[in-house]
C-alpha positions as CSV (number, residue, x, y, z in Angstrom):
1,X,6.7,-32.3,22.5
2,X,4.0,-29.6,22.4
3,X,4.3,-27.3,19.4
4,X,2.3,-24.1,19.0
5,X,1.5,-23.9,15.3
6,X,-1.2,-22.7,13.0
7,X,-4.2,-24.6,11.8
8,X,-3.3,-27.6,9.5
9,X,-0.3,-28.6,11.5
10,X,2.2,-26.4,9.7
11,X,5.3,-25.6,11.7
12,X,7.3,-23.4,9.3
13,X,8.5,-20.0,10.2
14,X,7.4,-18.4,7.0
15,X,11.0,-17.7,6.0
16,X,10.4,-18.8,2.4
17,X,7.5,-16.4,1.8
18,X,7.7,-13.7,-0.8
19,X,9.1,-10.2,0.0
20,X,5.6,-8.9,-0.1
21,X,4.4,-11.4,2.5
22,X,7.4,-10.5,4.6
23,X,6.4,-6.9,4.6
24,X,2.8,-7.7,5.5
25,X,4.1,-9.9,8.4
26,X,6.3,-7.1,9.6
27,X,3.5,-4.6,9.6
28,X,1.2,-7.0,11.4
29,X,3.9,-7.7,14.0
30,X,4.6,-4.0,14.5
31,X,0.8,-3.4,14.9
32,X,0.6,-6.2,17.5
33,X,3.5,-4.7,19.4
34,X,1.8,-1.3,19.4
35,X,-1.4,-2.9,20.7
36,X,0.3,-4.8,23.4
37,X,2.1,-1.6,24.5
38,X,-0.9,0.7,24.3
39,X,-3.5,-1.7,25.8
40,X,-1.4,-3.1,28.6
41,X,0.4,-2.1,31.7
42,X,1.2,1.5,30.6
43,X,-2.4,2.5,31.1
44,X,-2.1,2.4,34.9
45,X,1.0,4.6,34.8
46,X,-0.8,7.0,32.5
47,X,-3.8,7.1,34.8
48,X,-1.7,7.6,37.9
49,X,0.1,10.5,36.2
50,X,-3.3,12.3,36.0
51,X,-3.8,12.1,32.2
52,X,-7.0,10.2,32.3
53,X,-9.0,7.8,34.5
54,X,-8.1,4.1,34.3
55,X,-11.8,3.3,33.6
56,X,-11.7,5.5,30.5
57,X,-8.4,4.2,29.3
58,X,-9.5,0.6,29.7
59,X,-12.8,1.2,27.8
60,X,-11.3,3.2,25.0
61,X,-7.8,1.8,24.7
62,X,-7.4,-1.6,26.3
63,X,-10.6,-3.1,25.0
64,X,-10.0,-2.1,21.4
65,X,-6.4,-3.2,21.7
66,X,-7.5,-6.6,23.0
67,X,-9.9,-6.9,20.0
68,X,-7.1,-6.0,17.7
69,X,-4.8,-8.7,19.2
70,X,-7.6,-11.3,18.7
71,X,-8.3,-10.1,15.2
72,X,-4.6,-10.3,14.2
73,X,-4.4,-13.7,15.8
74,X,-7.3,-15.0,13.6
75,X,-5.8,-13.2,10.5
76,X,-2.3,-14.7,11.0
77,X,-3.8,-18.2,11.2
78,X,-6.0,-17.7,8.2
79,X,-3.3,-16.2,6.1
80,X,-0.7,-18.8,7.0
81,X,1.7,-16.6,9.1
82,X,2.4,-19.5,11.4
83,X,5.3,-17.9,13.3
84,X,3.1,-14.8,14.1
85,X,0.3,-17.1,15.2
86,X,2.6,-18.9,17.6
87,X,3.9,-15.6,18.9
88,X,0.5,-14.3,19.8
89,X,-0.8,-17.4,21.6
90,X,2.6,-18.3,23.2
91,X,3.1,-14.7,24.4
92,X,-0.3,-14.2,25.9
93,X,-0.6,-17.6,27.4
94,X,2.9,-17.8,28.9
95,X,2.7,-14.2,30.0
96,X,-0.3,-15.0,32.1
97,X,1.3,-18.1,33.5
98,X,4.4,-16.1,34.4
99,X,2.2,-13.8,36.3
100,X,1.4,-16.6,38.7
101,X,5.1,-16.7,39.6
102,X,5.1,-13.0,40.1
103,X,2.0,-13.2,42.4
104,X,3.6,-16.0,44.4
105,X,6.6,-13.8,45.3
106,X,4.6,-10.7,45.7
107,X,2.2,-12.3,48.1
108,X,5.0,-13.8,50.2
109,X,6.5,-10.3,50.4
110,X,3.1,-8.8,51.3
111,X,1.9,-11.3,53.9
112,X,5.2,-12.6,55.4
113,X,7.5,-9.6,55.2
114,X,5.2,-6.6,55.0
115,X,7.2,-5.5,52.0
116,X,4.3,-4.4,49.8
117,X,1.9,-1.5,50.5
118,X,-1.2,-3.5,49.4
119,X,-2.8,-5.6,46.8
120,X,-2.2,-3.8,43.5
121,X,-4.9,-5.8,41.6
122,X,-7.5,-4.6,44.1
123,X,-6.4,-1.0,43.5
124,X,-6.7,-1.6,39.7
125,X,-10.2,-3.0,40.2
126,X,-11.6,-0.1,42.2
127,X,-10.0,2.4,39.7
128,X,-11.6,0.6,36.7
129,X,-15.0,0.2,38.3
130,X,-14.9,3.7,39.8
131,X,-15.2,2.5,43.4
132,X,-12.3,4.5,44.9
133,X,-14.5,6.1,47.5
134,X,-16.4,2.8,48.2
135,X,-13.6,0.3,48.3
136,X,-13.3,-3.1,46.6
137,X,-16.1,-5.6,46.2
138,X,-16.4,-8.9,44.4
139,X,-16.9,-7.4,40.9
140,X,-14.0,-4.9,41.3
141,X,-11.7,-7.6,42.5
142,X,-12.6,-9.8,39.5
143,X,-12.0,-6.9,37.1
144,X,-8.8,-5.9,38.8
145,X,-7.3,-9.4,38.8
146,X,-8.4,-10.0,35.2
147,X,-6.7,-6.8,34.2
148,X,-3.6,-7.7,36.2
149,X,-3.2,-11.0,34.3
150,X,-4.0,-9.3,31.0
151,X,-1.1,-7.0,31.7
152,X,1.1,-10.0,32.2
153,X,-0.2,-11.5,28.9
154,X,0.7,-8.2,27.1
155,X,4.2,-8.2,28.6
156,X,4.5,-11.8,27.4
157,X,3.4,-10.9,23.9
158,X,5.8,-8.0,23.9
159,X,8.7,-10.4,24.9
160,X,7.9,-12.9,22.2
161,X,7.6,-10.2,19.5
162,X,10.9,-8.7,20.4
163,X,13.0,-11.7,21.5
164,X,11.2,-14.7,19.9
165,X,12.7,-18.1,20.9
166,X,16.3,-16.7,21.2
167,X,18.9,-18.1,21.9
168,X,17.7,-20.9,19.7
169,X,20.9,-23.0,19.9
170,X,21.0,-23.0,23.6
171,X,19.2,-24.9,26.3
172,X,15.8,-23.8,27.7
173,X,17.6,-22.4,30.7
174,X,19.2,-19.8,28.5
175,X,15.7,-18.8,27.5
176,X,14.8,-18.5,31.2
177,X,17.8,-16.3,31.6
178,X,16.8,-14.1,28.7
179,X,13.3,-13.9,30.2
180,X,14.6,-13.0,33.7
181,X,16.6,-10.1,32.2
182,X,13.5,-8.9,30.5
183,X,11.6,-9.2,33.8
184,X,14.3,-7.1,35.6
185,X,13.9,-4.4,33.0
186,X,10.1,-4.5,33.5
187,X,10.6,-4.3,37.3
188,X,12.9,-1.3,37.0
189,X,10.3,0.4,34.9
190,X,7.7,-0.3,37.6
191,X,9.9,1.0,40.4
192,X,10.4,4.3,38.4
193,X,6.8,4.7,37.3
194,X,4.0,6.8,38.9
195,X,2.3,3.5,40.0
196,X,5.0,2.8,42.6
197,X,4.4,6.3,44.0
198,X,0.6,5.9,43.9
199,X,0.7,2.7,45.9
200,X,2.4,4.5,48.8
201,X,5.7,2.7,48.3
202,X,7.4,5.7,46.7
203,X,9.6,5.9,43.6
204,X,12.1,3.0,43.9
205,X,10.7,2.2,47.3
206,X,11.7,5.5,48.9
207,X,8.9,5.2,51.5
208,X,8.9,1.5,52.4
209,X,12.6,0.8,51.8
210,X,14.9,-1.9,50.3
211,X,12.6,-4.8,51.0
212,X,10.1,-3.4,48.6
213,X,12.7,-3.2,45.9
214,X,13.9,-6.7,46.5
215,X,10.4,-8.2,46.3
216,X,9.6,-6.3,43.1
217,X,12.8,-7.4,41.4
218,X,12.4,-11.1,42.6
219,X,8.8,-11.1,41.5
220,X,9.5,-9.7,38.0
221,X,12.6,-11.8,37.5
222,X,10.6,-15.0,38.3
223,X,7.8,-13.8,35.9
224,X,10.4,-13.3,33.2
225,X,12.2,-16.6,33.8
226,X,9.0,-18.6,33.6
227,X,8.0,-16.7,30.5
228,X,11.3,-17.1,28.8
229,X,11.6,-20.8,29.7
230,X,8.2,-21.7,28.4
231,X,8.6,-19.6,25.2
232,X,12.0,-21.3,24.5
233,X,10.6,-24.7,25.3
234,X,7.3,-24.6,23.3
235,X,7.6,-21.7,20.8
236,X,11.3,-21.6,20.1
237,X,10.8,-21.1,16.4
238,X,8.9,-17.8,16.6
239,X,10.5,-15.0,14.6
240,X,11.2,-11.7,16.4
241,X,10.5,-8.3,15.0
242,X,14.1,-7.4,14.3
243,X,14.6,-10.6,12.3
244,X,11.5,-9.7,10.2
245,X,12.9,-6.2,9.6
246,X,16.2,-7.6,8.4
247,X,14.3,-9.9,6.0
248,X,12.0,-7.2,4.7
249,X,14.6,-4.5,4.1
250,X,17.2,-5.4,1.4
251,X,20.2,-4.2,3.4
252,X,22.7,-5.8,0.9
253,X,21.1,-4.0,-2.0
254,X,21.2,-0.7,-0.1
255,X,24.9,-1.2,0.6
256,X,25.6,-2.0,-3.1
257,X,23.7,1.1,-4.1
């Protein structure tokens, strides 16, 4: 069975580390979560809300956030934080794979049912490359689709950092269910975001109608199910942020005090 572990073949979850190491791991995990949130899908919503251009946000937020994710991935491997190392690579890799499932459903909805207003990755590409008035070209499409899958990777990283391999004592299909629930939350956020309005579909599909909402929910639930299944199957022993917090903060000592 494939295991995602740090260099040297270690497969521990760092539960026996010192309190100080636990705090460092907690800080690193929180920093990663902030980078995944700041440098991922929220940027398009911020841009569509008129706060800044997407090209500026990608250059000054997404690129540094990606560098930080890579740096913390290398640091976690070097310092022996094997659970965090697994979380980074499992989250980003399986988030990108889950995006393939999302695209399958979205494209069926787009081409077969006319349920989507257009190709969102192409819109992202022209916004990032400042070709709004010129339209998409090969470079803008490459940039847009790359950013689209990067967003999926950041959602995957967020999922692993928050959920980990839970529920550990259940089958992988329970992991798929947990992931699907996460995907539905993401889909709801998308439907309520300025992005949905900017695409012409309207908030919660008010312009296109129910078929748009159905496709969005199906696409995001499949994304989450694929993500959750793969994480539970291959990176079950990753430790989520809330568990690290419980280990780092001496709650029993605080209660006795």
